[in-house]
MISE-705924 format. One record per residue (C-alpha): x, z, y; residue in one letter; chain. Coordinates in Angstrom, 1 decimal. Each point is the difference from the previous one (the first is absolute). Example, Ala and Ser with C-alpha at 12.3 -4.5 7.8 and 13.67 -1.06 7.14 Angstrom:
MISE-705924
c1;c3;c2;resn;chain
12.3;7.8;-4.5;a;A
1.4;-0.7;3.4;s;A
***
This chain:
MISE-705924
c1;c3;c2;resn;chain
-7.3;31.8;-8.6;x;A
0.9;-2.8;2.4;x;A
-0.1;-3.5;-1.6;x;A
2.9;-2.5;0.2;x;A
-2.0;-2.2;2.4;x;A
-0.5;2.9;2.4;x;A
3.7;0.7;-0.1;x;A
0.9;-3.6;0.8;x;A
-2.5;0.0;2.9;x;A
1.6;3.1;1.4;x;A
3.5;-1.5;-0.3;x;A
-0.8;-3.2;1.9;x;A
-1.9;1.7;2.8;x;A
2.3;2.7;1.4;x;A
-1.2;2.1;2.8;x;A
0.9;-0.7;3.6;x;A
2.2;3.1;0.2;x;A
1.9;-1.1;-3.1;x;A
0.6;-3.5;1.5;x;A
1.2;1.5;3.2;x;A
2.5;2.2;-1.9;x;A
1.2;-3.0;-2.0;x;A
0.6;-2.0;3.2;x;A
2.0;2.9;1.4;x;A
2.2;0.2;-3.1;x;A
0.7;-3.7;0.2;x;A
1.1;0.2;3.6;x;A
2.2;3.0;-0.6;x;A
1.8;-1.7;-2.9;x;A
0.8;-3.3;1.8;x;A
3.6;-1.2;-0.4;x;A
2.2;-2.9;1.1;x;A
3.1;-1.8;-1.3;x;A
1.6;-1.7;2.9;x;A
3.0;-2.3;-0.7;x;A
1.6;-1.0;3.3;x;A
2.8;-2.6;0.2;x;A
3.3;1.1;1.6;x;A
1.0;-2.2;3.0;x;A
3.5;0.2;1.3;x;A
1.4;-2.0;2.9;x;A
3.4;-0.5;1.4;x;A
1.0;-2.0;3.2;x;A
3.6;-1.0;0.3;x;A
1.7;-1.7;3.0;x;A
3.4;-1.6;-0.5;x;A
1.7;-1.1;3.2;x;A
2.3;-3.1;0.5;x;A
-1.3;-1.6;-3.1;x;A
1.1;-3.6;0.6;x;A
3.6;1.2;0.1;x;A
-0.5;2.0;-3.1;x;A
-1.4;-3.0;-1.9;x;A
3.0;-2.1;1.2;x;A
2.8;2.4;-0.7;x;A
-1.2;2.2;-2.9;x;A
1.5;-0.8;-3.4;x;A
-2.1;0.1;-3.2;x;A
-0.5;3.6;-1.3;x;A
0.3;1.6;3.5;x;A
-3.0;2.3;0.1;x;A
-2.0;1.7;2.8;x;A
-2.2;2.9;-1.1;x;A
-3.0;1.5;1.8;x;A
-0.8;3.7;0.2;x;A
-1.4;1.5;-3.2;x;A
-3.8;0.6;0.2;x;A
-2.5;1.7;-2.2;x;A
-3.5;1.4;-0.1;x;A
-0.3;2.8;2.6;x;A
-1.5;2.6;-2.3;x;A
2.3;-0.4;-2.9;x;A
0.9;-2.5;-2.7;x;A
2.2;-0.5;-2.9;x;A
1.2;-3.3;1.5;x;A
1.6;-1.1;3.3;x;A
0.5;-3.6;1.3;x;A
2.5;-2.0;2.0;x;A
0.4;-3.6;1.3;x;A
3.2;-1.8;-0.8;x;A
0.8;-3.1;2.1;x;A
2.8;-2.5;-0.8;x;A
0.4;-2.3;3.1;x;A
2.5;-2.2;-2.0;x;A
-1.8;0.1;-3.3;x;A
0.4;2.5;-2.8;x;A
2.4;-2.0;-2.1;x;A
2.1;-3.2;0.4;x;A
-2.7;-2.1;-1.5;x;A
-2.4;1.3;2.7;x;A
2.2;-1.2;2.9;x;A
-1.8;-1.8;2.8;x;A
-2.9;2.3;-0.7;x;A
-1.1;3.5;1.0;x;A
-0.9;2.6;-2.7;x;A
-2.4;2.8;0.5;x;A
-0.8;2.7;-2.6;x;A
-2.1;3.1;-0.3;x;A
1.7;2.8;-2.0;x;A
-1.7;3.0;-1.6;x;A
2.0;3.1;-1.0;x;A
-1.1;3.2;-1.6;x;A
0.1;3.1;2.2;x;A
1.3;2.1;-2.8;x;A
2.9;-0.9;-2.2;x;A
-1.8;1.6;-3.0;x;A
-3.2;-2.0;0.2;x;A
-0.8;-3.5;-1.2;x;A
-2.3;-1.9;2.3;x;A
-2.0;-3.1;-0.9;x;A
-2.2;-1.5;2.7;x;A
-2.0;-3.2;0.3;x;A
-0.3;-1.0;3.7;x;A
-1.2;-2.8;2.2;x;A
2.5;-0.5;2.8;x;A
-0.2;-2.3;3.0;x;A
2.8;-1.3;2.3;x;A
-0.7;-1.2;3.5;x;A
2.4;-1.4;2.7;x;A
-1.8;0.7;3.3;x;A
0.5;-2.2;3.1;x;A
-0.1;1.1;3.7;x;A
-3.8;0.2;-0.1;x;A
0.1;2.3;-3.1;x;A
-1.4;-2.9;-2.1;x;A
1.5;-0.7;-3.5;x;A
2.0;-3.2;0.1;x;A
1.0;0.5;-3.7;x;A
-1.8;2.0;-2.7;x;A
0.3;0.5;-3.7;x;A
-2.2;2.1;-2.4;x;A
1.1;1.0;-3.5;x;A
-0.8;2.6;-2.7;x;A
2.9;1.5;-1.9;x;A
0.7;2.8;-2.5;x;A
2.6;2.4;1.5;x;A
1.9;2.1;-2.4;x;A
2.5;2.8;0.9;x;A
1.6;1.6;-3.0;x;A
2.4;2.8;0.7;x;A
2.9;0.1;0.4;x;A
0.1;-3.8;0.5;x;A
-1.8;0.1;3.3;x;A
-2.5;-2.5;1.4;x;A
-1.5;-3.3;-0.7;x;A
-0.5;-2.9;2.4;x;A
-2.4;-2.9;0.4;x;A
0.0;-2.6;2.7;x;A
1.0;-3.5;1.3;x;A
3.5;-1.5;-0.7;x;A
-0.3;-3.3;1.7;x;A
-1.8;0.0;3.4;x;A
1.3;-3.1;1.8;x;A
2.1;1.0;3.1;x;A
-1.8;-2.5;2.1;x;A
-3.4;1.6;-0.8;x;A
1.4;3.4;0.9;x;A
1.5;-1.4;3.2;x;A
-3.5;-1.2;1.1;x;A
-1.1;3.7;-0.2;x;A
2.8;1.4;2.2;x;A
-1.4;1.4;3.2;x;A
1.0;-1.0;3.5;x;A
2.4;3.1;0.2;x;A
1.8;-1.3;-3.2;x;A
-1.5;2.7;-2.2;x;A
-1.7;-0.3;-3.3;x;A
-3.0;2.3;-0.5;x;A
-0.9;0.7;-3.7;x;A
-3.3;1.7;-1.0;x;A
-0.4;1.2;-3.5;x;A
-3.3;1.3;-1.5;x;A
-0.2;1.6;-3.4;x;A
-3.2;0.7;-1.9;x;A
-0.1;1.9;-3.3;x;A
-2.3;2.3;-1.9;x;A
0.6;3.7;-0.9;x;A
0.3;1.1;-3.6;x;A
-3.6;-0.1;-1.0;x;A
0.6;2.5;-2.8;x;A
0.8;2.6;2.7;x;A
-2.9;-0.8;2.3;x;A
-2.5;2.8;-0.2;x;A
-3.8;-0.1;0.1;x;A
-1.1;2.1;2.9;x;A
-3.0;2.2;0.3;x;A
-1.9;-1.0;3.1;x;A
-0.3;3.0;2.3;x;A
-3.4;0.4;1.6;x;A
-0.2;1.1;3.6;x;A
-0.3;3.8;0.0;x;A
-2.0;0.1;3.2;x;A
-3.7;0.6;-0.2;x;A
-2.1;-3.1;0.7;x;A
-1.1;-0.4;3.5;x;A
-3.8;0.5;0.4;x;A
-1.4;-1.2;3.3;x;A
-2.6;2.4;1.5;x;A
-3.2;-1.7;1.2;x;A
0.1;-0.9;3.6;x;A
-3.3;1.7;0.7;x;A
1.5;3.3;-1.0;x;A
2.6;-0.2;2.8;x;A
-1.9;-1.9;2.6;x;A
-1.0;2.9;2.1;x;A
3.5;1.4;0.3;x;A
1.4;-3.4;0.6;x;A
-2.5;-0.6;2.8;x;A
0.9;3.3;1.6;x;A
3.7;-1.0;-0.1;x;A
-0.6;-3.5;1.4;x;A
-2.3;1.3;2.8;x;A
2.2;3.0;0.7;x;A
-2.8;2.5;-0.6;x;A
1.1;3.7;-0.1;x;A
3.6;-1.0;-0.5;x;A
2.3;3.0;0.8;x;A
3.5;-1.3;-0.3;x;A
2.1;-3.0;1.1;x;A
2.9;-1.8;-1.7;x;A
2.2;-2.3;2.2;x;A
2.0;-2.8;-1.5;x;A
1.4;-3.1;1.8;x;A
-1.7;1.2;3.2;x;A
-3.4;-0.1;-1.7;x;A
-2.3;3.0;-0.2;x;A
-1.9;0.5;-3.2;x;A
-2.7;2.7;0.0;x;A
-0.6;1.8;-3.2;x;A
-1.7;3.1;-1.5;x;A
2.4;2.8;-0.9;x;A
-2.0;1.0;-3.0;x;A
0.7;-3.4;-1.6;x;A
3.7;0.4;0.5;x;A
0.0;3.6;-1.3;x;A
-2.1;-0.9;-3.0;x;A
2.5;-2.4;-1.4;x;A
3.4;1.1;1.3;x;A
1.7;3.4;-0.4;x;A
2.3;-1.0;2.9;x;A
-2.9;-0.5;2.4;x;A
-1.7;3.2;-1.2;x;A
3.1;2.0;0.7;x;A
0.4;-1.6;3.4;x;A
-3.6;0.9;1.0;x;A
0.3;3.5;-1.3;x;A
2.7;0.8;2.5;x;A
-1.8;0.5;3.3;x;A
3.0;-0.1;2.3;x;A
1.6;-3.3;-0.9;x;A
0.3;-2.8;2.6;x;A
-2.4;-2.2;-2.1;x;A
-2.7;2.6;-0.1;x;A
0.3;0.9;3.7;x;A
-0.1;-3.6;1.1;x;A
-2.3;-1.2;-2.7;x;A
2.1;-3.1;-0.8;x;A
2.9;-1.0;-2.2;x;A
2.6;-2.6;0.9;x;A
1.1;-2.1;-3.0;x;A
3.0;-1.8;1.5;x;A
1.6;-1.1;-3.3;x;A
-2.9;-2.3;-1.2;x;A
-2.4;-2.7;1.0;x;A
-3.5;0.2;1.3;x;A
-1.1;-2.2;-2.9;x;A
1.4;2.4;-2.6;x;A
-1.7;3.0;1.7;x;A
-3.3;-1.9;0.1;x;A
0.3;-0.9;-3.7;x;A
0.8;3.7;-0.8;x;A
-3.0;1.3;1.9;x;A
-2.4;-2.6;-1.4;x;A
1.1;1.0;-3.5;x;A
-0.8;3.6;0.7;x;A
-3.5;-0.9;1.0;x;A
-0.9;-2.7;-2.5;x;A
2.5;0.4;-2.9;x;A
1.2;-3.6;-0.1;x;A
2.8;-2.2;1.3;x;A
-0.1;-3.5;1.5;x;A
1.1;-2.3;-2.8;x;A
1.2;-2.6;2.4;x;A
3.0;2.0;1.2;x;A
3.6;-1.3;-0.5;x;A
2.5;2.0;-1.9;x;A
1.9;1.2;3.1;x;A
-3.3;1.2;1.5;x;A
-0.8;1.9;-3.3;x;A
3.5;1.5;0.2;x;A
-0.7;1.4;3.5;x;A
-3.2;1.6;-1.2;x;A
1.7;1.4;-3.1;x;A
2.6;1.6;2.4;x;A
-2.9;1.8;1.7;x;A
-1.6;1.0;-3.2;x;A
3.2;1.6;-1.2;x;A
0.7;1.7;3.3;x;A
-3.4;1.6;0.2;x;A
-0.5;0.6;-3.8;x;A
-2.9;-2.4;-0.4;x;A
0.4;-0.4;-3.7;x;A
-3.1;-2.2;-0.6;x;A
1.1;-2.3;2.8;x;A
3.5;-0.2;-1.4;x;A
-1.3;-0.8;-3.5;x;A
-2.2;-2.8;1.4;x;A
3.0;-1.5;1.9;x;A
2.0;0.1;-3.3;x;A
-2.8;-1.7;-1.8;x;A
-0.2;-2.8;2.6;x;A
3.8;-0.5;-0.1;x;A
0.0;-0.1;-3.8;x;A
-2.6;-2.9;0.1;x;A
2.3;-1.8;2.5;x;A
3.3;0.5;-1.9;x;A
1.6;-3.0;-1.7;x;A
3.5;-1.1;-0.9;x;A
0.7;-1.3;3.5;x;A
-0.7;3.2;1.9;x;A
0.5;2.6;-2.7;x;A
3.4;1.2;1.4;x;A
-1.5;0.7;3.4;x;A
-2.9;1.8;-1.5;x;A
2.3;2.1;-2.2;x;A
1.9;1.1;3.1;x;A
-3.2;0.8;1.7;x;A
-1.2;2.0;-3.0;x;A
3.3;2.0;0.0;x;A
-0.2;0.7;3.7;x;A
-3.6;1.4;-0.3;x;A
0.3;1.7;-3.4;x;A
-2.6;-2.4;-1.4;x;A
0.7;0.4;-3.7;x;A
-2.8;-2.2;-1.3;x;A
1.2;-2.9;2.1;x;A
3.6;0.5;-1.0;x;A
-0.9;0.1;-3.7;x;A
-1.9;-3.2;0.4;x;A
2.9;-1.6;1.9;x;A
2.4;0.9;-2.8;x;A
-2.3;-1.7;-2.5;x;A
-0.1;-3.2;2.1;x;A
3.7;0.0;0.4;x;A
0.6;0.6;-3.8;x;A
-2.2;-3.1;-0.8;x;A
1.7;-2.2;2.7;x;A
3.6;1.2;-0.2;x;A
1.7;-3.4;0.6;x;A
-2.1;-0.9;3.0;x;A
0.1;3.5;1.6;x;A
3.7;0.8;-0.5;x;A
1.1;-3.3;1.5;x;A
-2.3;0.1;3.0;x;A
0.7;1.0;3.6;x;A
-2.5;2.9;-0.2;x;A
2.0;1.7;-2.7;x;A
3.3;-0.5;1.9;x;A
-1.6;1.6;3.1;x;A
-1.3;2.9;-2.1;x;A
3.4;0.5;-1.6;x;A
1.7;0.1;3.4;x;A
-2.5;2.2;1.7;x;A
-0.9;2.4;-2.8;x;A
2.7;0.0;-2.6;x;A
-1.4;3.2;-1.6;x;A
-3.3;-1.6;-0.7;x;A
1.6;-3.2;-1.3;x;A
2.1;2.0;-2.5;x;A
-3.1;1.9;-1.1;x;A
-2.0;-3.2;-0.6;x;A
2.9;-1.6;-1.9;x;A
0.2;3.1;-2.2;x;A
-3.7;0.0;-0.7;x;A
0.1;-3.7;-0.8;x;A
2.7;0.6;-2.6;x;A
-1.8;2.9;-1.7;x;A
-2.0;-0.3;-3.2;x;A
-3.1;1.9;-0.9;x;A
-3.2;0.3;1.8;x;A
1.3;-1.4;3.3;x;A
0.1;-3.8;0.1;x;A
3.5;-0.9;-1.2;x;A
2.0;-3.0;1.2;x;A
0.9;-2.7;-2.4;x;A
3.4;0.4;-1.7;x;A
2.4;-2.6;1.2;x;A
2.0;-0.7;-3.1;x;A
0.7;-2.4;-2.8;x;A
-2.6;-2.7;-0.9;x;A
***
């Protein structure tokens, strides 16, 4: 019989294999609750504003376009401007309000928001600013609820009018999603196998033969540069090259050279070096990696394509994620696209209001719609935060 002390000793000194299994379990069950503020902006230009201040009666209201969160929300917003004041007691003042309304006549919406008003001068600098926090309440069927400034002195507003007699108003709204509807997400680990670098000594002889041109039997031409290679290396890693070399009467076999006119010499050199040594130059820029990944897909070099994906994943952040998502879609790089969707889901406000997203939406509407749909799904995929009542 094993004594209690022996049992304790066994419990506190687990084997190395057990510790490794435990670490794997911890990594596989990692999760994240990410609460991201919603940022909305509206820029509004009103022309001939000095005349409006002079001739408008109290209660005369100008309204901006209605704006809302791009993905979907239970609330929409609008600026209301009274050049002659909202009421008689506000005469000789300008009144500016932010109005929130429910998007559905059947839903009651309660939102606590920080809102900021700016009047911008000719240099896009704020000549007037005001920051407040308010509780906005839209109760159907009544409509919306407004917060703002009743008495902005006309002279102060006149000092903000631009040289072309326009008043430019900028409004920034910040609010939080309904935290009861924010889901905890399971962190998805990269499904690609870890990259293991082969020892340089293992490949040194073949690399020397390539560098010195020993026994090379084929030439690739790109950008006017001739790159001598060994056919067996191309055939060993690419079914496309293997099929090419198995046909004896093709132009490439007869001449012993292949013209790659749709790529760069740098991309071809990188491809060839990978075939010989099994690694990529980690100092490449993302556009250079994209050129190499194009070659990898064209010639069915799966390991090279996976390595390009891995590098682009490590380089992806919220500033370039839209470009990388488009690149992933173009080259059927599913691992990269999945990672991009995770980054977008966790940085929605930043991504969806950026120039990169606008360019993606204009150039690849199908992909943009797919990404939005994925961001709104629940379940195993990283869901977006629900934009709703707070």
